[in-house]
Backbone as JSON, one array per atom type, in Angstrom:
{
  "sequence": "XXXXXXXXXXXXXXXXXXXXXXXXXXXXXXXXXXXXXXXXXXXXXXXXXXXXXXXXXXXXXXXXXXXXXXXXXXXXXXXXXXXXXXXXXXXXXXXXXXXXXXXXXXXXXXXXXXXXXXXXXXXXXXXXXXXXXXXXXXXXXXXXXXXXXXXXXXXXXXXXXXXXXXXXXXXXXXXXXXXXXXXXXXXXXXXXXXXXXXXXXXXXXXXXXX",
  "N": [[-22.43, -7.32, 2.59], [-24.65, -7.95, 1.07], [-25.2, -9.43, -1.33], [-23.15, -11.38, -1.13], [-23.36, -12.95, 0.69], [-22.19, -11.82, 3.03], [-20.9, -10.45, 6.06], [-19.89, -6.33, 5.99], [-18.14, -4.17, 7.51], [-16.59, -1.01, 8.3], [-13.6, 0.78, 9.3], [-12.01, 3.71, 9.8], [-7.99, 4.76, 9.99], [-5.26, 5.85, 10.53], [-2.74, 4.54, 9.55], [0.05, 4.39, 10.49], [0.01, 5.22, 13.13], [0.24, 3.35, 15.73], [-2.23, 3.37, 18.29], [-4.38, 4.29, 17.16], [-4.71, 1.79, 14.84], [-4.94, 0.03, 16.62], [-7.6, 0.88, 17.73], [-9.29, 1.04, 15.58], [-9.35, -2.1, 14.62], [-10.52, -3.18, 16.84], [-13.01, -1.61, 16.83], [-14.3, -3.29, 13.98], [-13.75, -5.65, 14.83], [-15.8, -5.83, 17.24], [-18.41, -5.77, 15.44], [-18.0, -7.74, 13.19], [-16.46, -10.23, 14.4], [-13.78, -12.28, 15.25], [-10.67, -11.66, 13.81], [-9.03, -12.75, 11.21], [-7.66, -12.74, 8.75], [-6.03, -11.25, 7.29], [-4.66, -8.11, 5.29], [-2.06, -6.52, 4.55], [-2.16, -3.83, 2.73], [-1.59, -0.44, 3.01], [-0.01, 2.28, 1.43], [2.5, 4.69, 0.47], [4.52, 5.97, -1.42], [7.15, 8.14, -2.06], [9.21, 9.79, -3.85], [13.03, 10.99, -4.07], [16.44, 12.19, -4.34], [18.43, 10.02, -2.9], [20.44, 12.1, -1.0], [18.83, 14.1, -0.09], [16.94, 13.33, 1.11], [15.4, 13.41, 3.98], [15.49, 13.26, 7.85], [12.88, 13.3, 8.13], [11.28, 12.68, 6.28], [12.57, 9.54, 5.59], [11.02, 9.06, 7.46], [8.29, 8.93, 7.56], [7.85, 7.53, 4.99], [8.77, 4.61, 5.96], [7.06, 4.99, 8.14], [3.74, 4.35, 7.04], [4.37, 2.83, 5.24], [6.29, 0.14, 6.27], [5.88, 0.39, 9.24], [2.95, 0.41, 9.55], [2.25, -2.29, 8.85], [3.37, -3.53, 10.37], [2.15, -3.28, 12.61], [-0.38, -3.11, 12.28], [-0.4, -6.19, 12.29], [0.24, -6.92, 14.36], [-1.81, -6.3, 16.2], [-4.31, -8.31, 15.68], [-2.96, -11.01, 15.27], [-2.93, -12.47, 17.57], [-5.39, -13.24, 17.92], [-5.18, -14.93, 15.55], [-3.45, -16.69, 16.0], [-4.81, -18.18, 18.28], [-6.84, -19.39, 17.32], [-5.85, -21.43, 15.24], [-5.65, -20.51, 12.82], [-4.83, -18.43, 9.91], [-4.25, -15.84, 8.01], [-1.98, -13.77, 6.66], [-1.21, -11.06, 4.71], [0.97, -9.53, 2.46], [1.53, -6.57, 0.94], [3.74, -5.77, -1.04], [6.27, -4.9, -2.97], [7.87, -4.93, -6.35], [9.84, -3.08, -5.49], [11.06, -4.09, -3.69], [12.47, -6.13, -3.7], [14.68, -5.76, -5.97], [16.71, -3.11, -6.09], [16.06, 0.68, -6.65], [16.78, 3.57, -8.33], [16.12, 6.79, -6.48], [14.4, 6.13, -5.38], [14.8, 5.38, -2.72], [14.38, 5.11, 0.14], [11.38, 4.04, -0.23], [12.11, 1.58, -1.38], [13.52, 0.72, 1.18], [11.64, 0.44, 2.85], [10.06, -1.91, 1.75], [11.79, -3.59, 1.21], [12.31, -4.15, 3.62], [9.82, -5.47, 4.46], [9.08, -7.74, 3.08], [11.53, -9.37, 4.72], [10.21, -8.38, 7.07], [8.25, -10.29, 6.27], [9.24, -13.06, 5.77], [10.84, -13.86, 8.35], [8.36, -13.83, 10.13], [6.9, -16.05, 8.74], [8.67, -17.84, 9.63], [8.91, -18.02, 12.25], [5.8, -18.76, 12.99], [4.98, -20.94, 11.51], [4.17, -23.31, 12.17], [1.96, -23.26, 13.24], [-0.52, -22.62, 12.09], [-0.97, -20.41, 10.9], [-0.07, -18.17, 8.08], [1.99, -16.53, 6.64], [2.35, -14.01, 3.72], [3.96, -12.71, 0.95], [3.1, -10.47, -1.54], [4.03, -9.07, -4.65], [3.92, -6.87, -6.91], [4.51, -5.61, -9.83], [4.91, -1.89, -11.33], [1.37, -1.15, -11.47], [-1.67, -0.1, -11.9], [-2.84, 1.77, -10.41], [-3.62, 4.64, -8.53], [-1.34, 5.48, -6.96], [0.76, 4.81, -9.15], [-0.46, 6.18, -11.33], [-0.18, 8.93, -9.78], [3.16, 9.05, -10.36], [3.05, 8.78, -12.87], [1.93, 11.14, -13.49], [4.2, 12.99, -12.06], [6.46, 12.34, -13.74], [5.41, 13.3, -16.33], [5.16, 15.93, -15.81], [7.64, 16.76, -15.0], [9.72, 16.16, -17.05], [8.23, 16.82, -19.59], [7.44, 14.68, -21.23], [4.86, 12.75, -23.16], [1.88, 11.01, -21.67], [1.89, 8.88, -22.76], [4.23, 8.24, -23.25], [5.78, 8.02, -20.51], [4.29, 5.8, -19.09], [5.58, 3.86, -21.01], [8.03, 4.47, -20.16], [7.49, 3.51, -17.49], [7.03, 0.52, -18.53], [9.07, -0.56, -19.0], [11.22, -2.49, -18.49], [9.47, -4.71, -18.05], [8.74, -7.34, -19.67], [5.87, -7.98, -20.64], [5.45, -5.53, -21.27], [3.39, -3.63, -20.02], [1.01, -2.12, -17.63], [0.77, -3.8, -14.46], [-2.65, -5.61, -13.71], [-5.32, -4.63, -11.09], [-7.26, -6.07, -10.24], [-5.44, -8.89, -10.88], [-3.73, -8.85, -9.32], [-5.28, -8.76, -6.77], [-6.31, -11.3, -7.48], [-3.97, -12.95, -6.74], [-3.97, -12.46, -3.88], [-6.2, -13.48, -3.11], [-5.6, -16.34, -3.52], [-3.87, -16.97, -1.73], [-5.36, -16.15, 0.62], [-7.06, -18.95, 0.47], [-7.7, -22.47, 1.22], [-6.37, -24.35, 0.58], [-3.73, -22.72, -0.05], [-2.56, -23.54, 2.23], [0.18, -24.86, 2.79], [1.91, -22.58, 2.11], [4.03, -20.2, 2.86], [5.99, -17.54, 3.92], [6.84, -16.77, 1.74], [7.85, -14.55, -1.37], [5.25, -13.64, -3.75], [6.0, -12.4, -6.97], [4.46, -10.09, -9.29], [4.69, -9.36, -11.99], [4.89, -9.69, -14.87], [7.19, -11.02, -15.67], [9.55, -9.98, -14.91], [11.06, -9.93, -12.87], [12.35, -12.46, -11.86], [12.69, -13.61, -8.72]],
  "CA": [[-23.16, -7.4, 1.17], [-26.26, -9.18, 0.81], [-25.15, -10.37, -2.79], [-21.94, -12.33, -1.24], [-23.62, -13.29, 1.92], [-20.98, -11.82, 3.95], [-20.86, -8.87, 6.73], [-18.78, -6.0, 5.9], [-18.05, -2.78, 8.21], [-15.38, -0.39, 8.07], [-13.35, 1.6, 9.83], [-10.37, 4.45, 9.5], [-7.25, 4.51, 10.79], [-4.07, 6.31, 10.1], [-1.63, 3.12, 9.7], [1.53, 5.53, 11.09], [-0.75, 5.06, 14.3], [0.07, 1.85, 16.83], [-3.3, 3.19, 18.99], [-5.22, 4.37, 15.97], [-4.78, 0.76, 14.62], [-5.5, -0.73, 17.18], [-9.36, 1.43, 18.06], [-10.21, 0.21, 14.49], [-9.62, -3.13, 14.59], [-11.38, -3.1, 17.8], [-14.05, -1.53, 16.2], [-14.69, -4.11, 13.75], [-13.91, -6.57, 15.84], [-17.8, -5.9, 17.35], [-19.29, -6.29, 14.31], [-16.99, -8.89, 12.32], [-16.06, -10.76, 15.2], [-12.36, -12.06, 15.23], [-10.48, -11.34, 12.41], [-8.29, -14.49, 10.4], [-7.42, -12.61, 7.49], [-5.29, -9.77, 7.31], [-4.31, -8.21, 4.31], [-1.14, -5.3, 4.5], [-1.96, -2.72, 1.83], [-1.41, 0.74, 3.01], [1.55, 2.35, 1.15], [3.42, 5.58, 0.07], [5.14, 6.17, -2.66], [7.76, 9.19, -2.16], [10.62, 9.92, -4.48], [13.65, 11.87, -3.74], [17.74, 11.51, -4.18], [19.06, 10.02, -1.38], [20.97, 12.88, -0.19], [17.73, 14.96, -0.14], [16.02, 12.7, 1.65], [15.84, 14.15, 5.61], [15.3, 12.02, 8.39], [11.26, 13.32, 8.42], [11.18, 12.14, 4.66], [12.53, 8.32, 5.99], [9.95, 8.73, 8.97], [6.84, 9.3, 7.03], [7.35, 6.16, 4.4], [8.52, 3.43, 6.7], [5.98, 4.33, 9.48], [3.05, 3.93, 7.0], [4.79, 1.61, 3.89], [6.52, -0.71, 7.14], [5.3, -0.06, 10.63], [1.55, -0.05, 9.38], [2.38, -3.56, 8.69], [3.73, -4.49, 12.1], [0.89, -2.44, 14.01], [-1.54, -4.33, 12.06], [-0.5, -7.57, 12.34], [0.29, -7.29, 16.1], [-3.19, -6.06, 16.19], [-4.92, -9.21, 14.99], [-2.03, -12.31, 14.88], [-2.79, -13.31, 18.58], [-6.78, -13.92, 17.44], [-5.16, -16.02, 14.54], [-3.12, -18.13, 16.67], [-5.79, -18.78, 19.22], [-7.58, -20.0, 16.11], [-5.09, -21.93, 14.76], [-5.51, -20.87, 11.42], [-4.81, -17.23, 9.78], [-3.72, -14.86, 6.89], [-1.11, -12.34, 6.96], [-0.49, -11.14, 3.27], [1.7, -8.02, 3.11], [1.65, -6.33, -0.31], [5.32, -5.07, -0.9], [6.91, -4.45, -4.27], [9.16, -5.48, -7.29], [11.01, -2.36, -4.93], [11.33, -4.83, -2.55], [13.14, -7.4, -4.41], [15.55, -5.0, -6.43], [16.87, -1.36, -5.67], [15.68, 1.62, -8.16], [17.27, 4.78, -7.76], [15.62, 8.17, -6.31], [13.22, 5.71, -4.39], [15.65, 4.36, -1.62], [13.13, 5.08, 1.14], [10.26, 3.11, -0.46], [12.94, 0.45, -1.4], [13.87, 0.03, 1.91], [10.68, -0.12, 3.45], [9.29, -2.84, 0.76], [13.04, -5.04, 1.36], [11.44, -4.52, 5.59], [8.11, -5.62, 4.9], [9.76, -9.17, 2.67], [12.07, -9.31, 5.31], [8.87, -9.34, 7.83], [6.92, -11.9, 5.8], [9.92, -14.08, 5.97], [11.06, -13.99, 9.85], [7.51, -14.04, 10.93], [6.47, -17.03, 8.78], [9.31, -19.18, 9.86], [7.94, -17.69, 13.66], [4.45, -18.9, 13.21], [4.99, -21.59, 10.75], [3.75, -24.8, 13.1], [0.26, -22.59, 14.08], [-1.98, -22.96, 11.12], [-1.18, -19.17, 10.19], [0.53, -18.71, 6.76], [2.53, -14.95, 6.08], [3.05, -13.9, 2.11], [3.96, -11.07, 0.07], [2.86, -10.13, -2.93], [4.99, -8.06, -5.04], [3.72, -6.43, -7.96], [5.18, -4.27, -10.34], [4.28, -0.87, -11.94], [0.23, -1.64, -11.28], [-2.44, 0.98, -12.86], [-3.28, 2.52, -9.55], [-3.92, 6.04, -8.26], [-0.19, 5.75, -6.86], [0.81, 5.1, -10.5], [-0.98, 7.78, -11.43], [0.71, 10.3, -9.66], [3.94, 8.63, -10.98], [3.09, 9.08, -14.16], [2.06, 12.85, -13.68], [4.97, 13.49, -12.32], [7.3, 12.07, -14.98], [5.49, 14.44, -17.13], [5.2, 17.24, -15.0], [9.31, 17.04, -14.91], [10.11, 16.1, -18.76], [7.61, 17.19, -20.63], [6.97, 13.5, -21.73], [3.25, 12.81, -23.01], [1.43, 10.78, -21.07], [1.63, 7.31, -23.12], [5.68, 8.11, -22.94], [5.54, 7.79, -19.37], [3.97, 4.52, -19.13], [6.47, 3.28, -21.07], [9.18, 4.53, -19.64], [7.63, 2.7, -15.83], [6.9, -0.3, -18.12], [10.18, -0.65, -19.91], [11.65, -3.54, -18.17], [8.17, -5.72, -18.28], [8.34, -7.87, -21.13], [5.07, -8.27, -21.32], [5.6, -4.3, -21.7], [1.99, -3.08, -19.58], [0.97, -2.31, -16.06], [-0.01, -4.66, -14.09], [-3.77, -4.72, -13.16], [-5.57, -4.52, -10.01], [-7.43, -7.2, -10.29], [-3.93, -9.68, -11.14], [-3.3, -8.86, -7.77], [-6.22, -9.3, -6.12], [-6.31, -13.12, -7.5], [-3.13, -13.84, -5.96], [-4.05, -12.12, -2.59], [-7.23, -14.35, -2.71], [-5.56, -17.52, -3.46], [-3.32, -17.2, -0.6], [-6.11, -17.03, 1.61], [-7.84, -20.03, 0.67], [-7.59, -23.69, 2.48], [-5.15, -24.73, -0.55], [-2.46, -22.45, 0.09], [-1.63, -23.33, 3.67], [1.62, -25.07, 2.64], [2.29, -21.65, 1.15], [4.47, -19.19, 3.61], [7.06, -16.99, 3.72], [7.02, -16.16, 0.01], [7.53, -13.21, -2.09], [5.54, -13.68, -4.9], [6.13, -11.57, -7.77], [3.73, -10.08, -10.74], [5.04, -7.83, -13.06], [4.67, -9.93, -16.36], [8.26, -11.6, -15.79], [10.3, -8.65, -15.06], [11.53, -10.54, -11.78], [12.46, -14.02, -11.41], [13.69, -13.87, -7.71]],
  "C": [[-23.84, -8.36, 1.05], [-25.88, -10.2, -0.71], [-23.9, -11.86, -2.4], [-22.3, -13.03, 0.12], [-22.9, -13.2, 3.26], [-21.29, -9.91, 4.63], [-20.05, -7.99, 6.53], [-19.0, -4.75, 6.91], [-16.7, -1.85, 7.89], [-14.93, 0.82, 8.96], [-12.2, 2.33, 9.59], [-9.5, 4.74, 10.11], [-6.13, 4.99, 10.07], [-3.33, 4.98, 10.33], [-0.03, 3.05, 10.82], [1.09, 5.33, 12.93], [-0.86, 3.89, 15.39], [-2.01, 2.16, 17.05], [-3.99, 3.27, 17.99], [-5.71, 3.23, 15.46], [-5.24, 0.04, 15.31], [-7.46, -0.55, 17.29], [-9.7, 0.92, 16.81], [-10.58, -1.0, 14.41], [-10.31, -3.48, 16.05], [-12.82, -3.47, 16.99], [-15.11, -2.48, 15.11], [-14.38, -5.76, 13.95], [-15.1, -6.64, 16.52], [-18.08, -6.17, 16.65], [-18.66, -7.53, 13.66], [-16.85, -10.22, 13.11], [-14.29, -11.03, 15.14], [-11.49, -12.31, 14.15], [-9.19, -13.01, 11.87], [-7.82, -14.09, 9.04], [-7.07, -11.43, 7.43], [-4.4, -9.23, 5.93], [-3.61, -6.51, 4.35], [-1.29, -4.62, 3.33], [-1.75, -1.51, 1.69], [0.03, 1.12, 2.75], [1.45, 3.88, 0.61], [3.92, 5.59, -1.12], [6.07, 7.53, -3.22], [9.29, 9.19, -2.84], [11.48, 11.2, -4.31], [14.88, 11.48, -4.0], [17.94, 11.5, -3.12], [19.72, 11.16, -0.32], [19.85, 14.27, 0.19], [16.82, 14.54, 0.31], [16.09, 12.77, 3.0], [14.9, 13.05, 6.44], [13.32, 11.84, 8.09], [10.75, 12.37, 7.23], [10.99, 10.36, 5.0], [11.12, 7.98, 6.97], [8.5, 8.48, 8.07], [6.85, 7.87, 6.33], [7.35, 5.18, 4.87], [7.95, 3.46, 8.13], [5.04, 4.08, 8.99], [3.52, 2.75, 5.96], [5.21, 0.13, 5.51], [6.06, -0.94, 8.72], [4.0, -0.26, 10.32], [1.66, -0.96, 9.15], [2.57, -4.11, 9.58], [2.49, -3.91, 13.09], [-0.36, -3.29, 13.22], [-1.18, -5.75, 12.35], [-0.41, -8.08, 14.08], [-0.8, -7.16, 16.63], [-4.2, -7.69, 16.32], [-4.21, -10.6, 15.06], [-2.64, -12.78, 16.49], [-4.23, -14.31, 18.89], [-6.16, -15.29, 16.64], [-4.46, -16.89, 15.29], [-3.83, -19.23, 17.63], [-6.44, -19.38, 18.25], [-7.6, -21.04, 15.43], [-5.22, -22.06, 13.62], [-5.31, -18.89, 11.17], [-4.16, -16.99, 8.59], [-3.14, -14.54, 6.93], [-1.04, -12.13, 5.56], [-0.37, -9.97, 2.62], [2.07, -7.7, 1.72], [2.73, -5.19, -0.14], [4.84, -4.91, -2.6], [7.77, -4.41, -5.08], [10.73, -4.41, -6.16], [11.33, -2.93, -4.11], [12.46, -5.91, -2.54], [14.68, -6.92, -4.92], [15.52, -3.83, -5.97], [16.9, -0.8, -6.82], [15.88, 2.84, -7.52], [15.79, 5.68, -7.27], [14.3, 7.67, -5.71], [13.72, 4.75, -3.25], [14.53, 3.97, -0.16], [12.13, 3.94, 0.71], [10.96, 1.91, -0.39], [13.3, -0.42, -0.06], [12.87, -0.29, 2.8], [9.54, -1.56, 2.68], [10.65, -3.68, 1.27], [11.87, -5.15, 2.99], [10.44, -5.63, 5.62], [8.56, -7.12, 4.56], [10.28, -9.52, 3.76], [11.36, -9.83, 6.86], [8.26, -10.38, 7.8], [7.99, -12.99, 6.29], [10.08, -14.44, 7.29], [9.74, -14.54, 9.82], [6.82, -15.48, 10.43], [6.98, -18.06, 8.84], [8.51, -19.11, 11.87], [6.74, -18.87, 13.9], [3.91, -20.25, 11.66], [4.45, -23.14, 11.6], [2.45, -24.22, 13.61], [-0.57, -22.55, 13.62], [-1.92, -21.48, 10.2], [0.14, -19.23, 9.29], [0.57, -16.95, 6.51], [3.07, -15.08, 4.68], [3.29, -12.52, 2.06], [3.53, -11.19, -0.98], [3.42, -8.97, -3.2], [4.82, -7.74, -6.54], [4.48, -5.44, -8.64], [4.42, -3.15, -10.78], [2.67, -1.26, -12.05], [-0.86, -0.24, -11.56], [-3.52, 1.07, -11.58], [-3.56, 3.99, -9.62], [-2.14, 6.31, -7.93], [0.8, 5.83, -7.98], [0.91, 5.91, -10.97], [-0.08, 8.76, -11.34], [2.7, 9.89, -10.25], [4.17, 9.33, -12.25], [2.81, 10.95, -14.23], [3.28, 13.61, -13.15], [6.33, 13.3, -13.21], [6.83, 13.38, -16.08], [5.39, 15.75, -16.76], [7.1, 17.5, -15.47], [10.03, 16.98, -16.33], [9.53, 16.34, -19.66], [7.63, 16.32, -21.97], [5.12, 13.22, -21.69], [2.87, 11.06, -22.27], [1.78, 8.85, -21.45], [3.37, 6.72, -23.28], [6.42, 7.42, -21.8], [5.39, 6.26, -18.66], [5.07, 3.74, -19.55], [7.66, 2.9, -20.77], [9.02, 2.85, -17.98], [7.9, 0.96, -16.86], [8.55, -1.32, -19.1], [10.59, -2.29, -19.44], [10.65, -5.06, -17.93], [8.47, -6.38, -19.58], [7.0, -8.14, -21.86], [4.54, -6.46, -21.27], [3.73, -3.88, -21.23], [1.85, -2.91, -18.07], [0.5, -3.35, -15.98], [-1.69, -4.29, -13.43], [-4.24, -5.22, -11.8], [-6.27, -6.0, -9.52], [-6.67, -8.98, -10.42], [-3.35, -9.7, -9.52], [-4.24, -9.21, -6.67], [-6.33, -10.76, -6.07], [-5.58, -13.27, -6.56], [-3.1, -13.76, -4.62], [-5.72, -13.41, -2.04], [-7.09, -15.86, -2.67], [-4.75, -17.91, -2.68], [-4.1, -17.13, 0.61], [-6.88, -17.97, 1.87], [-6.76, -21.33, 1.6], [-6.05, -24.37, 1.68], [-4.16, -24.56, -0.46], [-2.02, -22.51, 1.42], [-0.81, -23.92, 3.49], [2.67, -23.52, 2.2], [2.9, -20.63, 1.95], [5.72, -18.5, 3.62], [7.6, -16.78, 2.43], [6.98, -14.66, -0.19], [7.3, -13.67, -3.21], [5.04, -12.55, -5.86], [5.02, -11.44, -8.88], [3.8, -9.0, -11.05], [5.47, -8.24, -13.91], [6.5, -10.58, -16.76], [9.26, -10.97, -15.77], [11.44, -9.01, -13.64], [11.36, -11.55, -12.02], [13.13, -13.84, -10.06], [14.23, -15.66, -6.82]]
}
């Protein structure tokens, strides 16, 4: 982007496919050089009662929400270690800090992502690479819009009532804005956050204090 003085390139991949991830990152590497910042933001939120969540359901959520982060991190970490500087930011969720009914698979995946964050942060601590997680509450995104639509369809509630039910435990009684999440990620990417690693930063209006 000329206005910011940086190069931009894109490459599509299914993050649940390790080979596709490595191919996409190789494509980007040829244009942009070795990666030093990775934000694992791919995710899917599917809801179902635990006893109605079969193996295929579990695999779909875990492959995207957890293994996608594993594949992407494994693909870029060697270059970060060689450079002795790197930032890995995993977009987890408040569902990775507490449990919620009917999203057992999503909670398990996000708890796994936080575990990945903490363990890898300890492994890379002496290297100049930091690994952190950002844990938003319900955020004003397409994923939340799908949740709102499901609530209105199944309960007959109005959209405003559906949103109110989602933010009921948020003391600020509102959806988190994407820019608020992005600002936290940007800070973690900076040099002044070099001593911050292994952390799970909750952005949820005071809903959770881990």
